[in-house]
N, C-alpha and C positions, 0 to 999 in steps of 0.2 A: 577419800577418806574423811569419816568421823569426825570432828574435835568438840572433847570435852571440855569445859574448865572449872578446876574444882578450885574452888578458894578454900585459903586456910588463915586461922587469925593465931597460931604461931612460930616459931622458927622454921619449923621442917614437919614432915611428911613420909614416913614411911616409904617404900615402894609397894612394898604386898598390901601395906594398908592404905594405900593410894590405887590401886588396884581392886580393893574391894569397894574403899568407898567410891568411888564415880562409877564401881556398878559390871567390868568389864569380869572381871571374877565373882562366882557367887559366893565363895568359901576362901580362908585361908588356906586351906589345903591344895585348892586348885591354883593362887597365885604364889604358891611356895614351886611347884612343879612347873607350873609357864616361867617363870622365874629365874630355876637351878638348870633346866634345858634349852636357856636360853632363844628363847620366842620374844623377848622384851625388851627394845630401845631406849637407853635412855639418853636423850640427846643426840640421837642419833648412830649409840657405840650400844651394844652386847653389853648386858649389863647380868652376870647373876646373882648379886649379892640381895638378897631379898630383905633386911635390914637397910640400901640405901637411904640416904637422906635425900629428900628431892625438897626445893626450894621455892620460892616463890621465881618464874621464870624456867623452871625447870620445865623438862617435857619426859612422857613415856607415851611407845607405841607398842602397841599389842592388836592381831588381829585387826588388822585398818580403822584402827581409832587412835586417833592422837589425845591422849591428857594433858591438860598443863593445866600446873599449878600456878596460880595467882596470890 
């Protein structure tokens, strides 16, 4: 599994934006679809909320890529 680390300077980043920023999804529309289809895990649980607030220490998994928020 590939691990991507994303550093944020704010309190949180929304899940949809995290997927776009990491390059896992090329567009917001693609991110919306994969999240709503239940293809994304947040902290090892399926998450279908694209506006989920991701804070440092949280991680998302999609398509054999783990994205860690720092």
